C-alpha positions as CSV (number, residue, x, y, z in Angstrom):
1,M,6.2,7.1,23.5
2,S,3.6,4.4,22.8
3,V,2.7,6.1,19.5
4,F,6.4,5.7,18.4
5,W,6.1,1.9,18.8
6,L,2.9,2.0,16.8
7,A,4.7,3.9,14.1
8,L,7.5,1.4,14.1
9,A,5.0,-1.4,13.7
10,A,3.6,0.5,10.7
11,F,7.1,0.9,9.3
12,A,7.7,-2.9,9.5
13,I,4.4,-3.6,7.8
14,G,5.0,-1.0,5.1
15,T,8.5,-2.3,4.4
16,E,7.3,-5.9,4.1
17,A,4.3,-5.0,1.9
18,F,6.3,-3.2,-0.8
19,V,9.8,-4.8,-0.6
20,I,8.7,-7.8,-2.8
21,A,9.0,-5.5,-5.8
22,G,12.8,-5.3,-5.4
23,L,13.3,-9.0,-4.5
24,L,11.1,-10.6,-7.1
25,P,13.8,-11.8,-9.6
26,I,16.0,-13.1,-6.8
27,M,13.1,-15.0,-5.2
28,A,11.9,-16.4,-8.5
29,A,15.4,-17.7,-9.3
30,D,15.9,-19.3,-5.9
31,L,12.5,-20.9,-5.8
32,N,12.7,-22.0,-9.4
33,V,9.3,-20.4,-10.4
34,T,8.5,-17.9,-13.0
35,L,8.4,-14.1,-12.4
36,A,4.7,-14.1,-13.0
37,A,4.1,-16.8,-10.4
38,T,6.3,-15.1,-7.9
39,G,4.3,-11.9,-8.4
40,Q,1.3,-13.7,-7.0
41,L,2.9,-13.3,-3.6
42,V,1.7,-9.7,-3.8
43,T,-1.7,-10.8,-5.1
44,V,-2.3,-13.2,-2.2
45,Y,-1.2,-10.7,0.4
46,A,-3.4,-7.9,-1.0
47,I,-6.5,-10.1,-1.3
48,T,-6.1,-11.4,2.2
49,Y,-5.6,-7.9,3.6
50,A,-8.5,-6.4,1.6
51,I,-11.0,-9.1,2.7
52,G,-9.6,-9.9,6.1
53,S,-9.1,-6.4,7.6
54,P,-12.8,-5.3,7.8
55,I,-14.0,-8.7,8.9
56,L,-11.3,-9.0,11.6
57,A,-12.0,-5.5,12.8
58,V,-15.6,-6.5,13.5
59,L,-14.7,-9.9,15.1
60,F,-12.2,-8.3,17.5
61,S,-14.2,-5.2,18.2
62,N,-15.0,-6.3,21.8
63,F,-11.5,-7.3,22.7
64,D,-9.0,-5.1,24.6
65,R,-7.1,-3.1,21.9
66,R,-3.7,-3.6,23.6
67,A,-4.3,-7.4,23.3
68,V,-5.5,-7.1,19.7
69,V,-2.6,-5.0,18.4
70,S,-0.2,-7.4,20.2
71,L,-1.9,-10.5,18.7
72,A,-1.8,-8.9,15.3
73,L,1.9,-8.1,15.5
74,V,2.7,-11.7,16.7
75,C,0.8,-13.0,13.7
76,F,2.8,-10.7,11.4
77,I,6.1,-11.7,13.0
78,V,5.4,-15.4,12.7
79,G,4.5,-14.9,9.1
80,N,7.8,-13.3,8.3
81,L,9.7,-16.0,10.2
82,L,7.8,-18.7,8.3
83,A,8.8,-16.9,5.0
84,A,12.4,-16.9,6.1
85,V,12.5,-20.7,6.5
86,A,10.1,-21.6,3.6
87,T,11.4,-24.2,1.3
88,T,8.5,-24.3,-1.1
89,F,6.5,-21.7,-2.9
90,G,3.3,-22.9,-1.3
91,T,4.7,-22.3,2.2
92,L,5.8,-18.8,1.1
93,L,2.2,-18.1,-0.1
94,L,0.9,-19.3,3.2
95,S,3.4,-17.0,5.1
96,R,2.3,-14.0,3.0
97,M,-1.4,-14.7,3.9
98,L,-0.4,-14.9,7.6
99,M,1.5,-11.6,7.3
100,A,-1.6,-10.0,5.7
101,V,-3.9,-11.2,8.4
102,G,-1.6,-9.6,11.0
103,A,-1.1,-6.4,9.1
104,G,-4.8,-6.1,8.3
105,L,-5.7,-6.3,11.9
106,C,-2.8,-4.2,13.2
107,M,-3.1,-1.1,11.1
108,P,-6.7,0.0,11.8
109,T,-6.2,-1.0,15.5
110,A,-3.0,1.0,15.7
111,M,-4.7,4.1,14.4
112,A,-7.5,3.7,16.9
113,V,-5.1,3.1,19.7
114,A,-3.0,6.2,18.8
115,I,-6.1,8.4,18.8
116,A,-7.4,6.8,22.1
117,I,-4.1,7.4,24.1
118,A,-3.4,10.9,22.8
119,A,-4.7,14.1,24.4
120,P,-7.6,15.6,22.4
121,E,-5.4,18.4,21.0
122,R,-2.8,15.9,19.9
123,R,-4.9,13.2,18.2
124,G,-4.3,14.5,14.7
125,R,-0.6,14.4,15.2
126,A,-0.7,11.0,16.8
127,A,-2.6,9.5,13.8
128,S,-0.2,11.3,11.5
129,L,2.8,9.8,13.3
130,V,1.4,6.3,12.8
131,I,0.8,6.9,9.1
132,S,4.3,8.3,8.8
133,G,5.6,4.8,9.6
134,L,4.2,3.7,6.2
135,T,5.6,6.7,4.4
136,V,9.1,6.3,5.9
137,A,8.9,2.6,4.9
138,T,8.7,3.6,1.2
139,V,11.6,5.9,1.6
140,L,14.0,3.9,3.7
141,G,12.5,0.5,4.5
142,V,11.9,-0.8,1.0
143,P,15.4,0.2,-0.4
144,L,17.1,-1.1,2.7
145,G,15.2,-4.4,2.6
146,T,16.0,-4.8,-1.1
147,W,19.7,-4.1,-0.4
148,V,19.8,-6.6,2.5
149,G,18.0,-9.2,0.4
150,S,20.2,-8.7,-2.6
151,H,23.5,-9.0,-0.6
152,F,22.6,-11.5,2.1
153,G,19.7,-13.5,0.5
154,W,16.0,-12.6,0.3
155,R,15.3,-14.6,3.5
156,S,17.3,-12.1,5.5
157,T,14.9,-9.4,4.6
158,F,12.0,-11.2,6.2
159,V,14.2,-11.8,9.3
160,M,14.9,-8.1,9.4
161,V,11.2,-7.2,9.2
162,A,10.4,-9.8,11.9
163,A,13.0,-8.2,14.1
164,L,11.5,-4.7,13.6
165,G,8.1,-6.1,14.4
166,A,9.5,-7.8,17.6
167,V,11.0,-4.5,18.8
168,A,7.7,-2.7,18.2
169,L,5.8,-5.5,20.0
170,A,8.1,-5.3,23.1
171,G,7.7,-1.5,23.2
172,L,3.9,-1.8,23.0
173,L,3.7,-4.5,25.7
174,L,5.7,-2.4,28.1
175,G,4.1,1.0,27.2
176,L,0.4,0.6,26.2
177,P,-2.2,0.8,29.0
178,R,-4.9,-1.8,29.3
179,G,-8.6,-1.1,29.1
180,L,-8.6,1.1,26.0
181,P,-12.1,1.9,24.4
182,R,-13.6,-0.9,22.3
183,T,-15.7,0.8,19.7
184,A,-16.1,-0.5,16.2
185,A,-18.6,-0.5,13.4
186,T,-20.6,-3.6,12.7
187,L,-20.4,-5.4,9.4
188,G,-23.9,-4.1,8.6
189,Q,-22.9,-0.5,9.2
190,R,-19.9,-1.0,6.8
191,L,-22.2,-2.4,4.1
192,A,-24.6,0.5,4.5
193,V,-21.8,3.0,3.8
194,A,-20.6,1.0,0.9
195,R,-24.0,1.0,-0.8
196,H,-24.1,4.8,-1.2
197,P,-23.5,5.7,-4.9
198,E,-20.9,8.3,-4.3
199,V,-18.9,6.0,-2.0
200,L,-19.2,3.2,-4.5
201,K,-17.8,5.3,-7.3
202,T,-15.0,6.6,-5.1
203,L,-14.1,3.0,-4.0
204,A,-14.1,2.0,-7.7
205,V,-11.7,4.8,-8.5
206,T,-9.4,3.8,-5.7
207,C,-9.4,0.2,-6.9
208,M,-8.5,1.2,-10.5
209,W,-5.8,3.5,-9.2
210,G,-4.2,0.6,-7.2
211,L,-4.6,-1.8,-10.1
212,G,-2.8,0.5,-12.5
213,G,0.0,1.3,-10.2
214,F,0.7,-2.3,-9.1
215,T,0.5,-3.7,-12.6
216,S,3.9,-2.0,-13.0
217,F,5.2,-1.6,-9.5
218,T,5.0,-5.3,-8.6
219,Y,7.4,-6.2,-11.4
220,L,9.6,-3.0,-11.3
221,A,12.8,-5.0,-10.9
222,V,12.2,-6.8,-14.2
223,P,12.6,-3.9,-16.6
224,L,15.4,-2.5,-14.3
225,H,17.3,-5.7,-14.7
226,R,16.8,-5.6,-18.4
227,L,18.2,-2.0,-18.4
228,G,21.3,-3.3,-16.7
229,F,20.6,-2.2,-13.1
230,D,22.4,-4.4,-10.5
231,A,21.2,-4.9,-6.9
232,N,22.5,-1.5,-5.8
233,G,20.8,0.2,-8.8
234,I,17.5,-1.4,-8.0
235,S,17.7,-0.3,-4.4
236,L,18.5,3.2,-5.6
237,A,15.4,3.1,-7.9
238,L,13.2,2.1,-5.0
239,L,14.7,4.9,-3.0
240,V,13.9,7.3,-5.8
241,F,10.3,6.1,-5.8
242,G,10.1,6.3,-2.0
243,V,11.3,9.9,-1.9
244,A,8.8,10.8,-4.6
245,A,6.0,9.0,-2.7
246,A,6.8,11.1,0.4
247,I,6.8,14.3,-1.6
248,G,3.6,13.3,-3.3
249,N,1.9,12.5,0.0
250,T,2.8,15.9,1.4
251,L,1.9,17.7,-1.8
252,G,-1.5,15.9,-2.0
253,G,-2.5,17.0,1.5
254,T,-1.5,20.6,0.8
255,M,-3.3,20.7,-2.6
256,S,-6.4,19.2,-1.2
257,D,-6.8,22.1,1.2
258,R,-6.0,24.7,-1.4
259,I,-7.7,23.5,-4.6
260,G,-10.0,20.8,-3.3
261,P,-9.8,17.0,-3.0
262,L,-11.3,16.1,-6.4
263,R,-9.0,18.4,-8.3
264,T,-6.0,17.0,-6.4
265,S,-6.9,13.3,-7.0
266,T,-7.7,14.0,-10.7
267,L,-4.3,15.6,-11.2
268,G,-2.7,12.6,-9.5
269,L,-4.5,10.2,-11.9
270,I,-3.4,12.3,-14.9
271,G,0.2,12.2,-13.7
272,M,0.0,8.4,-13.1
273,M,-1.5,7.8,-16.5
274,L,1.3,9.8,-18.2
275,S,4.1,8.4,-16.1
276,L,3.2,4.8,-16.6
277,T,2.6,5.3,-20.4
278,L,6.0,7.1,-20.7
279,Q,7.7,4.2,-18.9
280,S,6.6,1.9,-21.8
281,V,7.6,4.5,-24.3
282,A,11.1,4.7,-22.9
283,L,11.5,0.9,-22.8
284,T,10.2,0.5,-26.3
285,F,11.7,3.4,-28.2
286,A,14.6,4.9,-26.3
287,P,18.3,3.8,-26.7
288,P,19.4,1.6,-23.8
289,A,21.7,4.2,-22.3
290,T,18.9,6.9,-22.4
291,A,16.1,4.5,-21.4
292,G,17.6,3.9,-18.0
293,V,17.7,7.6,-17.1
294,L,14.2,8.2,-18.5
295,F,12.8,5.2,-16.7
296,L,14.1,6.5,-13.4
297,V,12.6,9.9,-14.1
298,F,9.2,8.4,-14.8
299,I,9.4,6.2,-11.7
300,F,9.9,9.5,-9.8
301,T,6.9,11.2,-11.4
302,Q,4.8,8.0,-10.8
303,G,5.7,8.2,-7.1
304,I,4.7,11.8,-6.8
305,A,1.5,11.5,-8.8
306,G,0.4,8.3,-7.3
307,W,0.7,9.4,-3.7
308,M,-0.6,12.9,-4.4
309,F,-3.8,11.2,-5.5
310,Y,-4.4,9.3,-2.2
311,P,-4.7,12.2,0.3
312,G,-7.2,13.9,-2.1
313,Q,-9.2,10.7,-2.3
314,V,-9.2,10.3,1.5
315,A,-10.3,13.9,2.0
316,H,-13.1,13.5,-0.6
317,L,-14.4,10.4,1.3
318,V,-14.4,12.3,4.6
319,R,-16.3,15.1,2.9
320,V,-19.1,12.9,1.5
321,T,-19.4,10.6,4.6
322,P,-19.1,13.1,7.5
323,E,-21.1,10.8,9.8
324,A,-19.3,7.6,8.9
325,S,-15.9,8.6,7.7
326,V,-14.0,6.0,9.7
327,I,-16.0,3.2,8.0
328,A,-15.6,4.8,4.6
329,L,-11.8,5.0,5.0
330,S,-11.5,1.4,6.1
331,L,-13.5,0.4,3.0
332,N,-11.2,2.6,0.9
333,A,-8.2,0.7,2.3
334,S,-9.8,-2.6,1.3
335,A,-10.5,-1.2,-2.2
336,M,-6.9,-0.1,-2.5
337,Y,-5.6,-3.6,-1.6
338,I,-8.1,-5.2,-4.0
339,G,-6.6,-3.0,-6.7
340,F,-3.1,-4.0,-5.7
341,A,-4.1,-7.7,-5.9
342,A,-5.7,-7.3,-9.3
343,G,-2.7,-5.2,-10.6
344,S,-0.1,-7.8,-9.5
345,A,-2.2,-10.6,-11.1
346,L,-2.7,-8.6,-14.3
347,G,1.0,-7.7,-14.4
348,G,1.9,-11.4,-14.2
349,V,-0.4,-12.1,-17.2
350,V,1.3,-9.3,-19.1
351,L,4.8,-10.7,-18.4
352,S,3.7,-14.2,-19.4
353,T,2.1,-13.2,-22.6
354,L,3.9,-10.0,-23.7
355,S,6.9,-8.4,-22.1
356,S,7.9,-6.0,-19.3
357,S,7.7,-3.1,-21.9
358,H,4.0,-3.5,-21.9
359,L,3.4,-3.1,-18.2
360,G,3.3,0.7,-18.4
361,W,0.8,0.7,-21.3
362,I,-1.6,-1.6,-19.4
363,G,-1.2,0.3,-16.1
364,G,-1.8,3.6,-17.9
365,C,-5.0,2.3,-19.3
366,A,-6.2,1.4,-15.8
367,E,-5.4,4.9,-14.6
368,A,-7.3,6.3,-17.6
369,A,-10.3,4.2,-16.6
370,A,-10.1,5.7,-13.1
371,L,-9.9,9.2,-14.5
372,A,-13.0,8.5,-16.7
373,L,-14.9,7.4,-13.6
374,V,-14.0,10.7,-11.9
375,L,-15.0,12.8,-14.9
376,A,-18.2,10.9,-15.3
377,G,-19.1,11.8,-11.7
378,H,-19.0,15.6,-12.3
379,L,-15.4,16.2,-11.5
380,L,-15.5,19.8,-10.3
381,K,-18.9,19.7,-8.5
382,R,-18.8,19.5,-4.8
383,P,-20.9,16.5,-3.8
384,K,-23.5,16.7,-1.1
385,P,-22.7,14.8,2.1
386,A,-24.0,11.2,2.2
387,Q,-26.7,10.4,4.7
388,I,-25.7,7.0,6.0
389,A,-28.0,4.9,8.0
390,G,-26.6,3.4,11.1
């Protein structure tokens, strides 16, 4: 039952992380700031998560994990409540940083706790259940949060997420045992893994993938508004993306086992590049009535391709770092969030200087750059495992 509460915490974190995309125009209008500036709420969150998560993991490695995951959730809940009462954009930025600190400490700890409390034959399923909290958030949490924010005010979405986090916290305080194992990699060990050439290349690919996707996804509501989508329509579009992401995640895992991780991630990058580019094609050249339908189709294909890429990338990292896969995967999560931060910042620049029609072109170019890195690294050749010094 404790794993369920960990999954609920992941659901709350995933909902909050991605729901901004649906609320951006409403928040910008209410706070009287530009869309590009509001998009930096994503940038600040992602940068804080990317930098803070590995550092916090080391700092809190000798603390009881039950206490750490509880502290992390408290931080996350307080951040959401601060956002709900924020009256200035600066306060909202601070609240997002606080949420990211909590999320960045909670997620890796939750994974470690799920594995520690599960029986040896059920550890894989326990970890999968926690991850499913993030997946379900893209399917249900983000559309629901967008709908709530659109009908009851964007602040109500943060209250909803805080309530979910509080329920998860209560369940964990009642159900988690004390004295769980306290093992974690040192900062030096993490840096040793990051210096390996194959790991560096893989992290760069993850970063470019995240950059391309979030150049467009952060500001997804902007072209949808332009196409005539109301609040319900935007929620529907996010539901379409979430369903596609869940399909892509499942498909990516299956394909990684059947055709190999690198082939799977490469196909995901090709699909992302085409989907993002075609979004701009639809916005630029298609008649308004047709453009809306096409845009939804390409959002769907983006969700499938983007989240088909990620399981392949994870499986590839595990293959090349068999002795340090946990460290490599934590670094990969940081690279992903650095990409998210850069993408949201780049998307803001595109909106300020060009228009929402250009977001797909720019995002597609980033995916093409990621694809070029993969191809340059001998795409179809199975790499030798990395020998990582402790």
